[in-house]
VMD Tcl script that builds the backbone (N, CA, C; Angstrom):
set m [mol new atoms 543]
animate dup $m
set s [atomselect $m all]
$s set {name element resname resid chain x y z} {
  {N N UNK 1 A 32.806 -45.018 -24.657}
  {CA C UNK 1 A 32.645 -43.581 -24.640}
  {C C UNK 1 A 33.262 -43.037 -23.366}
  {N N UNK 2 A 34.174 -42.121 -23.543}
  {CA C UNK 2 A 34.915 -41.585 -22.410}
  {C C UNK 2 A 34.334 -40.292 -21.888}
  {N N UNK 3 A 35.061 -39.670 -20.952}
  {CA C UNK 3 A 34.606 -38.419 -20.341}
  {C C UNK 3 A 34.446 -37.286 -21.353}
  {N N UNK 4 A 35.263 -37.295 -22.409}
  {CA C UNK 4 A 35.154 -36.222 -23.410}
  {C C UNK 4 A 33.794 -36.263 -24.098}
  {N N UNK 5 A 33.291 -37.453 -24.373}
  {CA C UNK 5 A 31.982 -37.589 -25.011}
  {C C UNK 5 A 30.878 -37.068 -24.095}
  {N N UNK 6 A 30.986 -37.347 -22.803}
  {CA C UNK 6 A 30.005 -36.868 -21.820}
  {C C UNK 6 A 29.963 -35.354 -21.759}
  {N N UNK 7 A 31.153 -34.736 -21.840}
  {CA C UNK 7 A 31.217 -33.268 -21.820}
  {C C UNK 7 A 30.602 -32.685 -23.089}
  {N N UNK 8 A 30.826 -33.367 -24.217}
  {CA C UNK 8 A 30.265 -32.900 -25.481}
  {C C UNK 8 A 28.740 -32.970 -25.454}
  {N N UNK 9 A 28.206 -34.065 -24.927}
  {CA C UNK 9 A 26.749 -34.210 -24.818}
  {C C UNK 9 A 26.183 -33.118 -23.919}
  {N N UNK 10 A 26.848 -32.846 -22.809}
  {CA C UNK 10 A 26.402 -31.802 -21.885}
  {C C UNK 10 A 26.435 -30.438 -22.559}
  {N N UNK 11 A 27.492 -30.170 -23.309}
  {CA C UNK 11 A 27.615 -28.899 -24.017}
  {C C UNK 11 A 26.501 -28.744 -25.053}
  {N N UNK 12 A 26.248 -29.784 -25.821}
  {CA C UNK 12 A 25.189 -29.739 -26.840}
  {C C UNK 12 A 23.825 -29.516 -26.177}
  {N N UNK 13 A 23.587 -30.187 -25.058}
  {CA C UNK 13 A 22.312 -30.016 -24.344}
  {C C UNK 13 A 22.169 -28.592 -23.829}
  {N N UNK 14 A 23.241 -28.021 -23.282}
  {CA C UNK 14 A 23.187 -26.642 -22.774}
  {C C UNK 14 A 22.917 -25.658 -23.900}
  {N N UNK 15 A 23.573 -25.853 -25.049}
  {CA C UNK 15 A 23.345 -24.974 -26.199}
  {C C UNK 15 A 21.899 -25.075 -26.671}
  {N N UNK 16 A 21.364 -26.283 -26.712}
  {CA C UNK 16 A 19.971 -26.468 -27.135}
  {C C UNK 16 A 19.013 -25.756 -26.193}
  {N N UNK 17 A 19.255 -25.871 -24.889}
  {CA C UNK 17 A 18.387 -25.200 -23.917}
  {C C UNK 17 A 18.506 -23.686 -24.020}
  {N N UNK 18 A 19.726 -23.190 -24.213}
  {CA C UNK 18 A 19.910 -21.753 -24.384}
  {C C UNK 18 A 19.165 -21.262 -25.618}
  {N N UNK 19 A 19.304 -21.997 -26.721}
  {CA C UNK 19 A 18.642 -21.601 -27.966}
  {C C UNK 19 A 17.138 -21.599 -27.818}
  {N N UNK 20 A 16.618 -22.505 -27.039}
  {CA C UNK 20 A 15.171 -22.590 -26.844}
  {C C UNK 20 A 14.671 -21.562 -25.841}
  {N N UNK 21 A 15.605 -20.880 -25.159}
  {CA C UNK 21 A 15.201 -19.852 -24.216}
  {C C UNK 21 A 14.866 -20.390 -22.847}
  {N N UNK 22 A 15.285 -21.629 -22.535}
  {CA C UNK 22 A 14.950 -22.215 -21.249}
  {C C UNK 22 A 15.965 -21.884 -20.157}
  {N N UNK 23 A 17.111 -21.409 -20.529}
  {CA C UNK 23 A 18.119 -21.007 -19.554}
  {C C UNK 23 A 18.501 -19.565 -19.827}
  {N N UNK 24 A 18.941 -18.835 -18.810}
  {CA C UNK 24 A 19.391 -17.469 -19.060}
  {C C UNK 24 A 20.589 -17.489 -20.006}
  {N N UNK 25 A 20.695 -16.517 -20.797}
  {CA C UNK 25 A 21.769 -16.424 -21.762}
  {C C UNK 25 A 22.898 -15.599 -21.179}
  {N N UNK 26 A 24.085 -16.139 -21.145}
  {CA C UNK 26 A 25.223 -15.488 -20.496}
  {C C UNK 26 A 25.652 -14.212 -21.208}
  {N N UNK 27 A 25.338 -14.097 -22.482}
  {CA C UNK 27 A 25.805 -12.929 -23.220}
  {C C UNK 27 A 24.756 -11.844 -23.362}
  {N N UNK 28 A 23.662 -11.937 -22.645}
  {CA C UNK 28 A 22.549 -11.001 -22.830}
  {C C UNK 28 A 22.777 -9.700 -22.083}
  {N N UNK 29 A 23.966 -9.212 -22.134}
  {CA C UNK 29 A 24.293 -7.938 -21.509}
  {C C UNK 29 A 24.566 -6.935 -22.615}
  {N N UNK 30 A 24.656 -5.685 -22.256}
  {CA C UNK 30 A 24.900 -4.640 -23.238}
  {C C UNK 30 A 26.124 -5.005 -24.080}
  {N N UNK 31 A 25.931 -4.981 -25.366}
  {CA C UNK 31 A 27.021 -5.286 -26.260}
  {C C UNK 31 A 27.145 -6.774 -26.558}
  {N N UNK 32 A 26.445 -7.628 -25.842}
  {CA C UNK 32 A 26.514 -9.069 -26.056}
  {C C UNK 32 A 25.424 -9.515 -27.010}
  {N N UNK 33 A 25.440 -10.807 -27.257}
  {CA C UNK 33 A 24.443 -11.390 -28.147}
  {C C UNK 33 A 23.075 -11.394 -27.474}
  {N N UNK 34 A 22.058 -11.244 -28.267}
  {CA C UNK 34 A 20.680 -11.307 -27.767}
  {C C UNK 34 A 20.220 -12.756 -27.883}
  {N N UNK 35 A 19.668 -13.309 -26.806}
  {CA C UNK 35 A 19.189 -14.694 -26.886}
  {C C UNK 35 A 18.182 -14.856 -28.025}
  {N N UNK 36 A 18.253 -15.974 -28.739}
  {CA C UNK 36 A 17.346 -16.187 -29.878}
  {C C UNK 36 A 15.872 -16.058 -29.510}
  {N N UNK 37 A 15.482 -16.517 -28.332}
  {CA C UNK 37 A 14.067 -16.428 -27.940}
  {C C UNK 37 A 13.643 -14.972 -27.791}
  {N N UNK 38 A 14.536 -14.139 -27.241}
  {CA C UNK 38 A 14.240 -12.696 -27.108}
  {C C UNK 38 A 14.166 -12.067 -28.492}
  {N N UNK 39 A 15.129 -12.378 -29.344}
  {CA C UNK 39 A 15.150 -11.818 -30.704}
  {C C UNK 39 A 13.887 -12.190 -31.468}
  {N N UNK 40 A 13.430 -13.439 -31.313}
  {CA C UNK 40 A 12.218 -13.888 -32.003}
  {C C UNK 40 A 11.004 -13.092 -31.543}
  {N N UNK 41 A 10.846 -12.940 -30.238}
  {CA C UNK 41 A 9.696 -12.198 -29.708}
  {C C UNK 41 A 9.798 -10.728 -30.095}
  {N N UNK 42 A 11.000 -10.156 -29.996}
  {CA C UNK 42 A 11.186 -8.751 -30.361}
  {C C UNK 42 A 10.907 -8.495 -31.841}
  {N N UNK 43 A 11.128 -9.507 -32.680}
  {CA C UNK 43 A 10.900 -9.329 -34.124}
  {C C UNK 43 A 9.432 -9.056 -34.441}
  {N N UNK 44 A 8.555 -9.333 -33.487}
  {CA C UNK 44 A 7.116 -9.121 -33.688}
  {C C UNK 44 A 6.642 -7.774 -33.148}
  {N N UNK 45 A 7.589 -6.914 -32.738}
  {CA C UNK 45 A 7.233 -5.590 -32.219}
  {C C UNK 45 A 7.464 -4.541 -33.308}
  {N N UNK 46 A 6.890 -3.353 -33.154}
  {CA C UNK 46 A 7.080 -2.316 -34.169}
  {C C UNK 46 A 8.524 -1.808 -34.261}
  {N N UNK 47 A 9.277 -1.913 -33.162}
  {CA C UNK 47 A 10.663 -1.441 -33.121}
  {C C UNK 47 A 11.553 -2.565 -32.583}
  {N N UNK 48 A 11.810 -3.590 -33.412}
  {CA C UNK 48 A 12.545 -4.759 -32.933}
  {C C UNK 48 A 13.956 -4.451 -32.450}
  {N N UNK 49 A 14.637 -3.520 -33.085}
  {CA C UNK 49 A 15.999 -3.198 -32.643}
  {C C UNK 49 A 15.997 -2.578 -31.252}
  {N N UNK 50 A 15.037 -1.702 -30.989}
  {CA C UNK 50 A 14.906 -1.111 -29.661}
  {C C UNK 50 A 14.589 -2.200 -28.650}
  {N N UNK 51 A 13.701 -3.095 -29.010}
  {CA C UNK 51 A 13.319 -4.193 -28.126}
  {C C UNK 51 A 14.528 -5.052 -27.799}
  {N N UNK 52 A 15.266 -5.459 -28.820}
  {CA C UNK 52 A 16.420 -6.336 -28.598}
  {C C UNK 52 A 17.501 -5.648 -27.777}
  {N N UNK 53 A 17.736 -4.364 -28.046}
  {CA C UNK 53 A 18.815 -3.684 -27.327}
  {C C UNK 53 A 18.466 -3.450 -25.860}
  {N N UNK 54 A 17.190 -3.318 -25.538}
  {CA C UNK 54 A 16.811 -3.088 -24.142}
  {C C UNK 54 A 16.470 -4.384 -23.427}
  {N N UNK 55 A 15.765 -5.291 -24.089}
  {CA C UNK 55 A 15.371 -6.544 -23.439}
  {C C UNK 55 A 16.530 -7.513 -23.349}
  {N N UNK 56 A 17.340 -7.573 -24.379}
  {CA C UNK 56 A 18.420 -8.545 -24.433}
  {C C UNK 56 A 19.353 -8.486 -23.249}
  {N N UNK 57 A 19.623 -7.289 -22.762}
  {CA C UNK 57 A 20.568 -7.174 -21.646}
  {C C UNK 57 A 19.960 -7.591 -20.313}
  {N N UNK 58 A 18.660 -7.819 -20.260}
  {CA C UNK 58 A 18.000 -8.246 -19.020}
  {C C UNK 58 A 17.611 -9.723 -19.034}
  {N N UNK 59 A 17.869 -10.397 -20.143}
  {CA C UNK 59 A 17.407 -11.770 -20.313}
  {C C UNK 59 A 17.960 -12.732 -19.272}
  {N N UNK 60 A 19.153 -12.478 -18.795}
  {CA C UNK 60 A 19.766 -13.413 -17.841}
  {C C UNK 60 A 19.013 -13.475 -16.516}
  {N N UNK 61 A 18.126 -12.515 -16.273}
  {CA C UNK 61 A 17.340 -12.492 -15.032}
  {C C UNK 61 A 16.134 -13.435 -15.085}
  {N N UNK 62 A 15.845 -13.988 -16.250}
  {CA C UNK 62 A 14.636 -14.785 -16.430}
  {C C UNK 62 A 14.980 -16.236 -16.757}
  {N N UNK 63 A 14.475 -17.178 -15.963}
  {CA C UNK 63 A 14.777 -18.589 -16.240}
  {C C UNK 63 A 14.097 -19.104 -17.506}
  {N N UNK 64 A 12.955 -18.514 -17.862}
  {CA C UNK 64 A 12.236 -18.890 -19.080}
  {C C UNK 64 A 11.949 -17.610 -19.851}
  {N N UNK 65 A 12.263 -17.634 -21.127}
  {CA C UNK 65 A 12.009 -16.477 -21.985}
  {C C UNK 65 A 10.721 -16.735 -22.760}
  {N N UNK 66 A 9.697 -15.943 -22.437}
  {CA C UNK 66 A 8.433 -15.991 -23.168}
  {C C UNK 66 A 7.960 -14.552 -23.339}
  {N N UNK 67 A 6.779 -14.372 -23.898}
  {CA C UNK 67 A 6.269 -13.021 -24.157}
  {C C UNK 67 A 6.165 -12.206 -22.865}
  {N N UNK 68 A 5.686 -12.827 -21.800}
  {CA C UNK 68 A 5.547 -12.101 -20.537}
  {C C UNK 68 A 6.915 -11.682 -20.014}
  {N N UNK 69 A 7.912 -12.546 -20.141}
  {CA C UNK 69 A 9.261 -12.190 -19.693}
  {C C UNK 69 A 9.806 -11.015 -20.499}
  {N N UNK 70 A 9.651 -11.057 -21.819}
  {CA C UNK 70 A 10.148 -9.962 -22.663}
  {C C UNK 70 A 9.359 -8.680 -22.383}
  {N N UNK 71 A 8.062 -8.799 -22.161}
  {CA C UNK 71 A 7.258 -7.632 -21.792}
  {C C UNK 71 A 7.777 -7.035 -20.484}
  {N N UNK 72 A 8.038 -7.876 -19.501}
  {CA C UNK 72 A 8.579 -7.376 -18.235}
  {C C UNK 72 A 9.939 -6.707 -18.434}
  {N N UNK 73 A 10.771 -7.275 -19.307}
  {CA C UNK 73 A 12.067 -6.666 -19.615}
  {C C UNK 73 A 11.873 -5.282 -20.218}
  {N N UNK 74 A 10.925 -5.191 -21.159}
  {CA C UNK 74 A 10.670 -3.917 -21.843}
  {C C UNK 74 A 10.105 -2.871 -20.884}
  {N N UNK 75 A 9.162 -3.284 -20.047}
  {CA C UNK 75 A 8.560 -2.345 -19.094}
  {C C UNK 75 A 9.609 -1.865 -18.104}
  {N N UNK 76 A 10.480 -2.776 -17.675}
  {CA C UNK 76 A 11.558 -2.395 -16.764}
  {C C UNK 76 A 12.482 -1.374 -17.434}
  {N N UNK 77 A 12.852 -1.639 -18.686}
  {CA C UNK 77 A 13.705 -0.710 -19.422}
  {C C UNK 77 A 12.994 0.627 -19.643}
  {N N UNK 78 A 11.707 0.580 -19.930}
  {CA C UNK 78 A 10.893 1.780 -20.127}
  {C C UNK 78 A 10.886 2.621 -18.849}
  {N N UNK 79 A 10.714 1.960 -17.728}
  {CA C UNK 79 A 10.715 2.648 -16.438}
  {C C UNK 79 A 12.068 3.302 -16.164}
  {N N UNK 80 A 13.145 2.565 -16.417}
  {CA C UNK 80 A 14.495 3.103 -16.199}
  {C C UNK 80 A 14.780 4.275 -17.129}
  {N N UNK 81 A 14.323 4.165 -18.371}
  {CA C UNK 81 A 14.550 5.249 -19.334}
  {C C UNK 81 A 13.753 6.491 -18.939}
  {N N UNK 82 A 12.577 6.299 -18.383}
  {CA C UNK 82 A 11.786 7.437 -17.908}
  {C C UNK 82 A 12.485 8.105 -16.729}
  {N N UNK 83 A 13.046 7.308 -15.832}
  {CA C UNK 83 A 13.815 7.873 -14.704}
  {C C UNK 83 A 15.017 8.653 -15.231}
  {N N UNK 84 A 15.660 8.120 -16.266}
  {CA C UNK 84 A 16.782 8.827 -16.890}
  {C C UNK 84 A 16.309 10.158 -17.487}
  {N N UNK 85 A 15.120 10.156 -18.070}
  {CA C UNK 85 A 14.572 11.389 -18.655}
  {C C UNK 85 A 14.401 12.452 -17.571}
  {N N UNK 86 A 13.942 12.042 -16.413}
  {CA C UNK 86 A 13.778 13.000 -15.306}
  {C C UNK 86 A 15.138 13.538 -14.850}
  {N N UNK 87 A 16.144 12.680 -14.831}
  {CA C UNK 87 A 17.499 13.137 -14.482}
  {C C UNK 87 A 17.995 14.145 -15.513}
  {N N UNK 88 A 17.694 13.865 -16.772}
  {CA C UNK 88 A 18.107 14.773 -17.855}
  {C C UNK 88 A 17.425 16.132 -17.713}
  {N N UNK 89 A 16.160 16.138 -17.310}
  {CA C UNK 89 A 15.441 17.399 -17.073}
  {C C UNK 89 A 16.203 18.232 -16.047}
  {N N UNK 90 A 16.613 17.604 -14.967}
  {CA C UNK 90 A 17.332 18.312 -13.903}
  {C C UNK 90 A 18.623 18.920 -14.439}
  {N N UNK 91 A 19.387 18.153 -15.209}
  {CA C UNK 91 A 20.658 18.646 -15.754}
  {C C UNK 91 A 20.439 19.803 -16.719}
  {N N UNK 92 A 19.502 19.637 -17.646}
  {CA C UNK 92 A 19.266 20.654 -18.671}
  {C C UNK 92 A 18.700 21.929 -18.044}
  {N N UNK 93 A 17.909 21.790 -16.998}
  {CA C UNK 93 A 17.269 22.946 -16.356}
  {C C UNK 93 A 18.275 23.891 -15.718}
  {N N UNK 94 A 19.403 23.369 -15.299}
  {CA C UNK 94 A 20.404 24.192 -14.583}
  {C C UNK 94 A 20.864 25.406 -15.380}
  {N N UNK 95 A 21.071 25.255 -16.680}
  {CA C UNK 95 A 21.559 26.380 -17.466}
  {C C UNK 95 A 20.534 26.934 -18.438}
  {N N UNK 96 A 19.284 26.617 -18.230}
  {CA C UNK 96 A 18.243 26.993 -19.190}
  {C C UNK 96 A 17.692 28.395 -18.934}
  {N N UNK 97 A 17.140 28.956 -19.996}
  {CA C UNK 97 A 16.435 30.234 -19.907}
  {C C UNK 97 A 15.102 29.997 -19.191}
  {N N UNK 98 A 14.508 31.049 -18.583}
  {CA C UNK 98 A 13.254 30.864 -17.825}
  {C C UNK 98 A 12.135 30.182 -18.610}
  {N N UNK 99 A 11.966 30.548 -19.872}
  {CA C UNK 99 A 10.898 29.942 -20.680}
  {C C UNK 99 A 11.150 28.439 -20.868}
  {N N UNK 100 A 12.406 28.087 -21.096}
  {CA C UNK 100 A 12.748 26.672 -21.271}
  {C C UNK 100 A 12.635 25.939 -19.933}
  {N N UNK 101 A 13.009 26.588 -18.834}
  {CA C UNK 101 A 12.906 25.970 -17.512}
  {C C UNK 101 A 11.457 25.620 -17.186}
  {N N UNK 102 A 10.543 26.503 -17.547}
  {CA C UNK 102 A 9.120 26.255 -17.299}
  {C C UNK 102 A 8.651 25.033 -18.107}
  {N N UNK 103 A 9.067 24.959 -19.364}
  {CA C UNK 103 A 8.687 23.821 -20.209}
  {C C UNK 103 A 9.308 22.532 -19.664}
  {N N UNK 104 A 10.538 22.602 -19.198}
  {CA C UNK 104 A 11.202 21.424 -18.636}
  {C C UNK 104 A 10.522 20.960 -17.350}
  {N N UNK 105 A 10.055 21.898 -16.565}
  {CA C UNK 105 A 9.328 21.552 -15.341}
  {C C UNK 105 A 8.046 20.795 -15.683}
  {N N UNK 106 A 7.375 21.248 -16.728}
  {CA C UNK 106 A 6.179 20.552 -17.192}
  {C C UNK 106 A 6.542 19.121 -17.617}
  {N N UNK 107 A 7.658 18.971 -18.339}
  {CA C UNK 107 A 8.103 17.639 -18.759}
  {C C UNK 107 A 8.388 16.750 -17.553}
  {N N UNK 108 A 9.019 17.306 -16.552}
  {CA C UNK 108 A 9.324 16.523 -15.357}
  {C C UNK 108 A 8.035 15.982 -14.734}
  {N N UNK 109 A 7.018 16.824 -14.692}
  {CA C UNK 109 A 5.725 16.386 -14.158}
  {C C UNK 109 A 5.132 15.278 -15.024}
  {N N UNK 110 A 5.239 15.427 -16.331}
  {CA C UNK 110 A 4.713 14.402 -17.242}
  {C C UNK 110 A 5.485 13.090 -17.088}
  {N N UNK 111 A 6.804 13.175 -16.934}
  {CA C UNK 111 A 7.602 11.960 -16.743}
  {C C UNK 111 A 7.268 11.295 -15.407}
  {N N UNK 112 A 6.996 12.089 -14.401}
  {CA C UNK 112 A 6.595 11.540 -13.101}
  {C C UNK 112 A 5.262 10.792 -13.246}
  {N N UNK 113 A 4.329 11.396 -13.978}
  {CA C UNK 113 A 3.050 10.724 -14.257}
  {C C UNK 113 A 3.277 9.429 -15.035}
  {N N UNK 114 A 4.211 9.472 -15.982}
  {CA C UNK 114 A 4.546 8.278 -16.764}
  {C C UNK 114 A 5.033 7.171 -15.844}
  {N N UNK 115 A 5.892 7.517 -14.894}
  {CA C UNK 115 A 6.394 6.517 -13.951}
  {C C UNK 115 A 5.244 5.885 -13.164}
  {N N UNK 116 A 4.286 6.689 -12.759}
  {CA C UNK 116 A 3.126 6.157 -12.029}
  {C C UNK 116 A 2.323 5.184 -12.893}
  {N N UNK 117 A 2.091 5.556 -14.141}
  {CA C UNK 117 A 1.288 4.685 -15.003}
  {C C UNK 117 A 2.061 3.424 -15.386}
  {N N UNK 118 A 3.385 3.515 -15.488}
  {CA C UNK 118 A 4.188 2.318 -15.745}
  {C C UNK 118 A 4.044 1.362 -14.562}
  {N N UNK 119 A 4.045 1.907 -13.348}
  {CA C UNK 119 A 3.841 1.074 -12.156}
  {C C UNK 119 A 2.504 0.358 -12.198}
  {N N UNK 120 A 1.469 1.062 -12.618}
  {CA C UNK 120 A 0.145 0.441 -12.738}
  {C C UNK 120 A 0.150 -0.631 -13.824}
  {N N UNK 121 A 0.872 -0.368 -14.919}
  {CA C UNK 121 A 0.979 -1.365 -15.996}
  {C C UNK 121 A 1.712 -2.611 -15.494}
  {N N UNK 122 A 2.759 -2.418 -14.716}
  {CA C UNK 122 A 3.505 -3.561 -14.160}
  {C C UNK 122 A 2.598 -4.430 -13.294}
  {N N UNK 123 A 1.769 -3.793 -12.481}
  {CA C UNK 123 A 0.840 -4.557 -11.632}
  {C C UNK 123 A -0.163 -5.320 -12.498}
  {N N UNK 124 A -0.647 -4.695 -13.551}
  {CA C UNK 124 A -1.605 -5.364 -14.443}
  {C C UNK 124 A -0.950 -6.559 -15.142}
  {N N UNK 125 A 0.284 -6.402 -15.535}
  {CA C UNK 125 A 0.995 -7.496 -16.210}
  {C C UNK 125 A 1.160 -8.678 -15.257}
  {N N UNK 126 A 1.438 -8.384 -13.997}
  {CA C UNK 126 A 1.582 -9.451 -12.996}
  {C C UNK 126 A 0.332 -10.328 -12.964}
  {N N UNK 127 A -0.831 -9.694 -13.132}
  {CA C UNK 127 A -2.099 -10.427 -13.115}
  {C C UNK 127 A -2.559 -10.823 -14.523}
  {N N UNK 128 A -1.682 -10.593 -15.508}
  {CA C UNK 128 A -1.983 -10.888 -16.916}
  {C C UNK 128 A -3.263 -10.201 -17.382}
  {N N UNK 129 A -3.446 -8.985 -16.888}
  {CA C UNK 129 A -4.596 -8.167 -17.264}
  {C C UNK 129 A -4.193 -7.319 -18.468}
  {N N UNK 130 A -4.353 -7.906 -19.636}
  {CA C UNK 130 A -3.919 -7.290 -20.884}
  {C C UNK 130 A -4.579 -5.925 -21.116}
  {N N UNK 131 A -5.870 -5.821 -20.892}
  {CA C UNK 131 A -6.594 -4.572 -21.164}
  {C C UNK 131 A -6.078 -3.424 -20.296}
  {N N UNK 132 A -5.949 -3.671 -19.000}
  {CA C UNK 132 A -5.464 -2.611 -18.103}
  {C C UNK 132 A -4.024 -2.247 -18.434}
  {N N UNK 133 A -3.193 -3.236 -18.720}
  {CA C UNK 133 A -1.798 -2.963 -19.067}
  {C C UNK 133 A -1.719 -2.051 -20.287}
  {N N UNK 134 A -2.501 -2.361 -21.311}
  {CA C UNK 134 A -2.481 -1.534 -22.524}
  {C C UNK 134 A -2.976 -0.116 -22.249}
  {N N UNK 135 A -4.031 0.007 -21.469}
  {CA C UNK 135 A -4.553 1.344 -21.145}
  {C C UNK 135 A -3.506 2.160 -20.398}
  {N N UNK 136 A -2.857 1.538 -19.416}
  {CA C UNK 136 A -1.835 2.246 -18.637}
  {C C UNK 136 A -0.662 2.652 -19.522}
  {N N UNK 137 A -0.260 1.775 -20.430}
  {CA C UNK 137 A 0.837 2.106 -21.340}
  {C C UNK 137 A 0.435 3.221 -22.307}
  {N N UNK 138 A -0.831 3.220 -22.755}
  {CA C UNK 138 A -1.305 4.310 -23.613}
  {C C UNK 138 A -1.307 5.639 -22.856}
  {N N UNK 139 A -1.703 5.595 -21.589}
  {CA C UNK 139 A -1.665 6.815 -20.774}
  {C C UNK 139 A -0.232 7.301 -20.595}
  {N N UNK 140 A 0.700 6.373 -20.433}
  {CA C UNK 140 A 2.110 6.747 -20.298}
  {C C UNK 140 A 2.581 7.473 -21.560}
  {N N UNK 141 A 2.180 6.969 -22.717}
  {CA C UNK 141 A 2.548 7.613 -23.982}
  {C C UNK 141 A 1.985 9.033 -24.034}
  {N N UNK 142 A 0.725 9.189 -23.665}
  {CA C UNK 142 A 0.118 10.525 -23.672}
  {C C UNK 142 A 0.871 11.469 -22.751}
  {N N UNK 143 A 1.289 10.964 -21.596}
  {CA C UNK 143 A 2.004 11.819 -20.649}
  {C C UNK 143 A 3.308 12.334 -21.230}
  {N N UNK 144 A 4.179 11.429 -21.697}
  {CA C UNK 144 A 5.468 11.940 -22.149}
  {C C UNK 144 A 5.383 12.631 -23.504}
  {N N UNK 145 A 4.388 12.295 -24.325}
  {CA C UNK 145 A 4.215 13.032 -25.582}
  {C C UNK 145 A 3.785 14.473 -25.314}
  {N N UNK 146 A 3.124 14.708 -24.184}
  {CA C UNK 146 A 2.706 16.067 -23.815}
  {C C UNK 146 A 3.892 16.965 -23.540}
  {N N UNK 147 A 5.025 16.372 -23.245}
  {CA C UNK 147 A 6.229 17.137 -22.923}
  {C C UNK 147 A 6.599 18.116 -24.040}
  {N N UNK 148 A 6.367 17.741 -25.270}
  {CA C UNK 148 A 6.778 18.576 -26.402}
  {C C UNK 148 A 5.900 19.822 -26.580}
  {N N UNK 149 A 4.681 19.765 -26.067}
  {CA C UNK 149 A 3.712 20.843 -26.285}
  {C C UNK 149 A 4.217 22.238 -25.867}
  {N N UNK 150 A 4.709 22.430 -24.631}
  {CA C UNK 150 A 5.137 23.786 -24.259}
  {C C UNK 150 A 6.331 24.288 -25.074}
  {N N UNK 151 A 7.153 23.392 -25.561}
  {CA C UNK 151 A 8.286 23.813 -26.401}
  {C C UNK 151 A 7.773 24.319 -27.741}
  {N N UNK 152 A 6.835 23.594 -28.332}
  {CA C UNK 152 A 6.272 24.008 -29.623}
  {C C UNK 152 A 5.508 25.315 -29.487}
  {N N UNK 153 A 4.735 25.438 -28.397}
  {CA C UNK 153 A 3.956 26.663 -28.190}
  {C C UNK 153 A 4.859 27.878 -28.017}
  {N N UNK 154 A 6.040 27.667 -27.433}
  {CA C UNK 154 A 6.975 28.775 -27.209}
  {C C UNK 154 A 7.960 28.955 -28.345}
  {N N UNK 155 A 7.945 28.035 -29.298}
  {CA C UNK 155 A 8.862 28.141 -30.426}
  {C C UNK 155 A 10.315 27.868 -30.044}
  {N N UNK 156 A 10.542 27.050 -29.032}
  {CA C UNK 156 A 11.913 26.725 -28.625}
  {C C UNK 156 A 12.158 25.226 -28.807}
  {N N UNK 157 A 13.435 24.880 -28.962}
  {CA C UNK 157 A 13.801 23.473 -29.158}
  {C C UNK 157 A 13.591 22.677 -27.881}
  {N N UNK 158 A 13.176 21.437 -28.059}
  {CA C UNK 158 A 12.992 20.525 -26.938}
  {C C UNK 158 A 14.267 19.692 -26.793}
  {N N UNK 159 A 15.064 19.920 -25.744}
  {CA C UNK 159 A 16.286 19.146 -25.560}
  {C C UNK 159 A 16.020 17.687 -25.179}
  {N N UNK 160 A 14.762 17.339 -24.974}
  {CA C UNK 160 A 14.386 15.977 -24.590}
  {C C UNK 160 A 13.746 15.210 -25.736}
  {N N UNK 161 A 13.756 15.807 -26.915}
  {CA C UNK 161 A 13.062 15.209 -28.055}
  {C C UNK 161 A 13.568 13.798 -28.365}
  {N N UNK 162 A 14.884 13.584 -28.350}
  {CA C UNK 162 A 15.446 12.260 -28.643}
  {C C UNK 162 A 14.975 11.245 -27.602}
  {N N UNK 163 A 14.963 11.638 -26.344}
  {CA C UNK 163 A 14.499 10.751 -25.275}
  {C C UNK 163 A 13.027 10.410 -25.486}
  {N N UNK 164 A 12.226 11.401 -25.874}
  {CA C UNK 164 A 10.800 11.163 -26.099}
  {C C UNK 164 A 10.574 10.178 -27.252}
  {N N UNK 165 A 11.399 10.254 -28.287}
  {CA C UNK 165 A 11.289 9.305 -29.409}
  {C C UNK 165 A 11.598 7.888 -28.906}
  {N N UNK 166 A 12.662 7.751 -28.109}
  {CA C UNK 166 A 13.015 6.436 -27.564}
  {C C UNK 166 A 11.917 5.908 -26.648}
  {N N UNK 167 A 11.370 6.768 -25.806}
  {CA C UNK 167 A 10.285 6.358 -24.919}
  {C C UNK 167 A 9.071 5.907 -25.726}
  {N N UNK 168 A 8.789 6.629 -26.794}
  {CA C UNK 168 A 7.653 6.265 -27.643}
  {C C UNK 168 A 7.863 4.882 -28.247}
  {N N UNK 169 A 9.054 4.620 -28.752}
  {CA C UNK 169 A 9.333 3.306 -29.338}
  {C C UNK 169 A 9.190 2.207 -28.294}
  {N N UNK 170 A 9.722 2.449 -27.107}
  {CA C UNK 170 A 9.632 1.453 -26.042}
  {C C UNK 170 A 8.175 1.220 -25.649}
  {N N UNK 171 A 7.408 2.289 -25.559}
  {CA C UNK 171 A 5.993 2.164 -25.188}
  {C C UNK 171 A 5.209 1.401 -26.255}
  {N N UNK 172 A 5.484 1.697 -27.524}
  {CA C UNK 172 A 4.801 0.982 -28.611}
  {C C UNK 172 A 5.129 -0.516 -28.546}
  {N N UNK 173 A 6.389 -0.818 -28.277}
  {CA C UNK 173 A 6.772 -2.232 -28.128}
  {C C UNK 173 A 6.051 -2.869 -26.951}
  {N N UNK 174 A 5.980 -2.159 -25.832}
  {CA C UNK 174 A 5.292 -2.685 -24.647}
  {C C UNK 174 A 3.822 -2.966 -24.949}
  {N N UNK 175 A 3.165 -2.047 -25.634}
  {CA C UNK 175 A 1.746 -2.248 -25.953}
  {C C UNK 175 A 1.549 -3.451 -26.869}
  {N N UNK 176 A 2.444 -3.610 -27.842}
  {CA C UNK 176 A 2.345 -4.764 -28.736}
  {C C UNK 176 A 2.550 -6.064 -27.955}
  {N N UNK 177 A 3.558 -6.082 -27.093}
  {CA C UNK 177 A 3.821 -7.281 -26.298}
  {C C UNK 177 A 2.659 -7.566 -25.335}
  {N N UNK 178 A 2.074 -6.515 -24.776}
  {CA C UNK 178 A 0.928 -6.712 -23.866}
  {C C UNK 178 A -0.234 -7.345 -24.627}
  {N N UNK 179 A -0.374 -7.045 -25.903}
  {CA C UNK 179 A -1.444 -7.653 -26.710}
  {C C UNK 179 A -1.222 -9.145 -26.916}
  {N N UNK 180 A 0.010 -9.587 -26.757}
  {CA C UNK 180 A 0.348 -10.994 -27.001}
  {C C UNK 180 A 0.169 -11.886 -25.771}
  {N N UNK 181 A -0.051 -11.274 -24.595}
  {CA C UNK 181 A -0.152 -12.126 -23.391}
  {C C UNK 181 A -1.549 -12.716 -23.254}
}
mol reanalyze $m
mol bondsrecalc $m
mol representation Tube
mol addrep $m
């Protein structure tokens, strides 16, 4: 058996470890393949496509892919998406009418509260405190869902509605994953 056989054995072993989720997956970036271990765990969430698209790109940061790793990926993505929502509030507010500006300001406050509760959820996950993590994630959902209220009361469109739907899906996935730890 020559050097070519040794390289083949090494390649097969690396593929097996990647498939099992024991090594970071090189393609787990936006637009790349989702590691099988991430896809399997995400398939057990209410919004598996959202889970795979957000968690998959962070998989390379984790030496072992398990429920806690995927939960951390999701919470990290949830936090980043909430920060993006606050940036969107700032952009939309610049050209908005006074009534819409007031509603957007309320949303910004709710998103800020969401960021705080996500931080508390992250700390709970670190200690594998499933109950506290779920409560904090539920509070985060209540915060950003409140954003729509002033728009409905004023009869105006919510320019953040799509973001709120995405945040809701991410939060639901996080709560499901927190139940699995």
